[in-house]
Every structure is written in structure tokens, then in C-alpha cells.
Backbone as JSON Lines, residues from 0, in Angstrom:
{"i":0,"aa":"M","n":[0.85,-1.19,0.0],"ca":[0.0,0.0,0.0],"c":[0.89,1.25,0.0]}
{"i":1,"aa":"F","n":[0.51,2.22,-0.76],"ca":[1.29,3.45,-0.83],"c":[0.99,4.33,0.38]}
{"i":2,"aa":"P","n":[1.97,5.14,0.81],"ca":[1.74,6.01,1.98],"c":[0.53,6.93,1.8]}
{"i":3,"aa":"E","n":[0.32,7.43,0.57],"ca":[-0.82,8.33,0.34],"c":[-2.14,7.61,0.56]}
{"i":4,"aa":"E","n":[-2.23,6.35,0.11],"ca":[-3.46,5.57,0.31],"c":[-3.71,5.33,1.8]}
{"i":5,"aa":"E","n":[-2.63,5.02,2.53],"ca":[-2.77,4.81,3.97],"c":[-3.29,6.08,4.65]}
{"i":6,"aa":"R","n":[-2.77,7.21,4.22],"ca":[-3.21,8.49,4.8],"c":[-4.68,8.74,4.49]}
{"i":7,"aa":"N","n":[-5.1,8.45,3.25],"ca":[-6.5,8.64,2.87],"c":[-7.42,7.74,3.68]}
{"i":8,"aa":"I","n":[-7.02,6.5,3.87],"ca":[-7.85,5.57,4.65],"c":[-7.96,6.05,6.1]}
{"i":9,"aa":"A","n":[-6.84,6.48,6.68],"ca":[-6.84,6.98,8.05],"c":[-7.72,8.23,8.16]}
{"i":10,"aa":"T","n":[-7.6,9.14,7.2],"ca":[-8.4,10.37,7.22],"c":[-9.88,10.05,7.08]}
{"i":11,"aa":"N","n":[-10.19,9.15,6.14],"ca":[-11.6,8.79,5.93],"c":[-12.19,8.14,7.16]}
{"i":12,"aa":"S","n":[-11.44,7.28,7.85],"ca":[-12.0,6.61,9.02],"c":[-12.2,7.61,10.16]}
{"i":13,"aa":"I","n":[-11.25,8.55,10.32],"ca":[-11.4,9.55,11.39],"c":[-12.62,10.43,11.11]}
{"i":14,"aa":"F","n":[-12.7,10.96,9.87],"ca":[-13.83,11.82,9.53],"c":[-15.13,11.03,9.47]}
{"i":15,"aa":"G","n":[-15.04,9.78,9.05],"ca":[-16.22,8.93,9.0],"c":[-16.86,8.79,10.36]}
{"i":16,"aa":"Q","n":[-16.04,8.64,11.39],"ca":[-16.57,8.51,12.75],"c":[-17.19,9.81,13.24]}
{"i":17,"aa":"L","n":[-16.62,10.93,12.8],"ca":[-17.15,12.22,13.25],"c":[-18.38,12.63,12.45]}
{"i":18,"aa":"I","n":[-18.38,12.35,11.15],"ca":[-19.43,12.88,10.28],"c":[-20.69,12.01,10.31]}
{"i":19,"aa":"R","n":[-20.54,10.71,10.32],"ca":[-21.71,9.84,10.21],"c":[-22.77,10.09,11.28]}
{"i":20,"aa":"P","n":[-22.43,10.09,12.57],"ca":[-23.49,10.34,13.57],"c":[-24.13,11.72,13.38]}
{"i":21,"aa":"H","n":[-23.32,12.69,12.98],"ca":[-23.84,14.03,12.77],"c":[-24.86,14.02,11.63]}
{"i":22,"aa":"N","n":[-24.55,13.32,10.55],"ca":[-25.48,13.23,9.43],"c":[-26.75,12.49,9.81]}
{"i":23,"aa":"V","n":[-26.6,11.42,10.59],"ca":[-27.77,10.68,11.04],"c":[-28.65,11.58,11.91]}
{"i":24,"aa":"Q","n":[-28.02,12.34,12.78],"ca":[-28.78,13.23,13.65],"c":[-29.49,14.3,12.83]}
{"i":25,"aa":"Q","n":[-28.8,14.83,11.82],"ca":[-29.43,15.84,10.96],"c":[-30.6,15.22,10.21]}
{"i":26,"aa":"K","n":[-30.43,14.0,9.7],"ca":[-31.52,13.34,8.98],"c":[-32.72,13.13,9.9]}
{"i":27,"aa":"Q","n":[-32.46,12.73,11.14],"ca":[-33.56,12.53,12.1],"c":[-34.27,13.85,12.38]}
{"i":28,"aa":"M","n":[-33.5,14.93,12.51],"ca":[-34.11,16.23,12.77],"c":[-34.94,16.68,11.57]}
{"i":29,"aa":"I","n":[-34.43,16.45,10.37],"ca":[-35.18,16.83,9.16],"c":[-36.47,16.03,9.09]}
{"i":30,"aa":"R","n":[-36.4,14.71,9.38],"ca":[-37.63,13.88,9.37],"c":[-38.64,14.41,10.38]}
{"i":31,"aa":"Q","n":[-38.15,14.79,11.57],"ca":[-39.05,15.29,12.6],"c":[-39.69,16.61,12.17]}
{"i":32,"aa":"I","n":[-38.91,17.49,11.54],"ca":[-39.45,18.76,11.06],"c":[-40.5,18.51,9.99]}
{"i":33,"aa":"E","n":[-40.23,17.56,9.09],"ca":[-41.2,17.24,8.04],"c":[-42.49,16.69,8.64]}
{"i":34,"aa":"K","n":[-42.37,15.83,9.65],"ca":[-43.57,15.29,10.31],"c":[-44.36,16.42,10.97]}
{"i":35,"aa":"T","n":[-43.65,17.34,11.62],"ca":[-44.31,18.47,12.27],"c":[-45.04,19.32,11.24]}
{"i":36,"aa":"Q","n":[-44.4,19.56,10.09],"ca":[-45.05,20.34,9.03],"c":[-46.3,19.63,8.53]}
{"i":37,"aa":"Q","n":[-46.21,18.3,8.36],"ca":[-47.38,17.54,7.92],"c":[-48.5,17.62,8.96]}
{"i":38,"aa":"N","n":[-48.13,17.53,10.24],"ca":[-49.13,17.62,11.3],"c":[-49.81,18.98,11.31]}
{"i":39,"aa":"L","n":[-49.03,20.04,11.09],"ca":[-49.61,21.38,11.05],"c":[-50.57,21.53,9.87]}
{"i":40,"aa":"I","n":[-50.2,20.95,8.74],"ca":[-51.08,21.01,7.57],"c":[-52.38,20.25,7.86]}
{"i":41,"aa":"M","n":[-52.26,19.09,8.5],"ca":[-53.46,18.32,8.85],"c":[-54.34,19.09,9.82]}
{"i":42,"aa":"L","n":[-53.73,19.72,10.81],"ca":[-54.49,20.53,11.76],"c":[-55.22,21.66,11.04]}
{"i":43,"aa":"K","n":[-54.51,22.28,10.11],"ca":[-55.1,23.4,9.37],"c":[-56.31,22.93,8.56]}
{"i":44,"aa":"L","n":[-56.22,21.71,8.05],"ca":[-57.34,21.15,7.28],"c":[-58.49,20.72,8.19]}
{"i":45,"aa":"L","n":[-58.16,20.24,9.38],"ca":[-59.19,19.73,10.28],"c":[-59.93,20.83,11.02]}
{"i":46,"aa":"I","n":[-59.29,21.96,11.27],"ca":[-59.92,23.03,12.06],"c":[-61.24,23.49,11.44]}
{"i":47,"aa":"P","n":[-61.32,23.74,10.13],"ca":[-62.61,24.14,9.57],"c":[-63.7,23.07,9.74]}
{"i":48,"aa":"L","n":[-63.32,21.8,9.68],"ca":[-64.29,20.73,9.84],"c":[-64.86,20.73,11.26]}
{"i":49,"aa":"T","n":[-63.98,20.88,12.25],"ca":[-64.46,20.84,13.63],"c":[-65.2,22.12,13.99]}
{"i":50,"aa":"S","n":[-64.82,23.24,13.39],"ca":[-65.48,24.51,13.75],"c":[-66.91,24.54,13.23]}
{"i":51,"aa":"S","n":[-67.19,23.85,12.14],"ca":[-68.55,23.83,11.64],"c":[-69.45,22.95,12.5]}
{"i":52,"aa":"E","n":[-68.85,22.04,13.27],"ca":[-69.64,21.15,14.13],"c":[-70.15,21.86,15.37]}
{"i":53,"aa":"S","n":[-69.34,22.76,15.94],"ca":[-69.79,23.46,17.15],"c":[-69.34,24.91,17.1]}
{"i":54,"aa":"K","n":[-70.18,25.78,17.62],"ca":[-69.86,27.2,17.59],"c":[-68.89,27.58,18.71]}
{"i":55,"aa":"Q","n":[-68.72,26.69,19.7],"ca":[-67.8,26.97,20.81],"c":[-66.36,27.06,20.33]}
{"i":56,"aa":"S","n":[-66.03,26.37,19.25],"ca":[-64.63,26.33,18.81],"c":[-64.23,27.58,18.03]}
{"i":57,"aa":"E","n":[-65.14,28.52,17.81],"ca":[-64.79,29.71,17.04],"c":[-63.67,30.49,17.71]}
{"i":58,"aa":"G","n":[-63.71,30.62,19.02],"ca":[-62.64,31.3,19.74],"c":[-61.32,30.57,19.61]}
{"i":59,"aa":"H","n":[-61.38,29.24,19.64],"ca":[-60.16,28.44,19.5],"c":[-59.57,28.59,18.1]}
{"i":60,"aa":"N","n":[-60.41,28.69,17.09],"ca":[-59.92,28.84,15.72],"c":[-59.12,30.13,15.56]}
{"i":61,"aa":"K","n":[-59.55,31.19,16.23],"ca":[-58.81,32.45,16.14],"c":[-57.41,32.29,16.72]}
{"i":62,"aa":"L","n":[-57.29,31.48,17.77],"ca":[-55.98,31.26,18.38],"c":[-55.11,30.35,17.52]}
{"i":63,"aa":"L","n":[-55.71,29.42,16.78],"ca":[-54.95,28.41,16.05],"c":[-54.7,28.75,14.59]}
{"i":64,"aa":"K","n":[-55.13,29.92,14.13],"ca":[-54.91,30.25,12.72],"c":[-53.43,30.36,12.42]}
{"i":65,"aa":"F","n":[-53.05,29.87,11.24],"ca":[-51.63,29.86,10.85],"c":[-51.37,30.91,9.8]}
């Protein structure tokens, strides 16, 4: 093995250990943000349905408008 290849393997393994968990954590955070956005969209769609069922929720709708 050439010295340059050994250095590349050593560098890749060091950075691999540092970068991989960080990327996994970022991916998990992105997934969670996407789920939250989907939940907010669903809430936004459901609020008009529930508000037509009872007039009590009109005050709540003003608080929950996005």
C-alpha cells in the first residue's frame, strides 16, 4: 500500500466517525421537522371541519390560525 493511500484511509475513518453520527442526527431532525409540518397542515385542514360542528370552537380557531 502506498503512503498516500494509507493516509487517505486513516483520514476517511477519522472523519467517517465524526461525520456519520452528525449526518444521522441531521436526517432525524429533518424527518421530525417534516412530520411536524405535515401535522400542522393536517391541523389546518381539520380546524374548519371541527369549527362547523360546534360554535364553541370559534374562539379556539382564532388562536390556532396559521
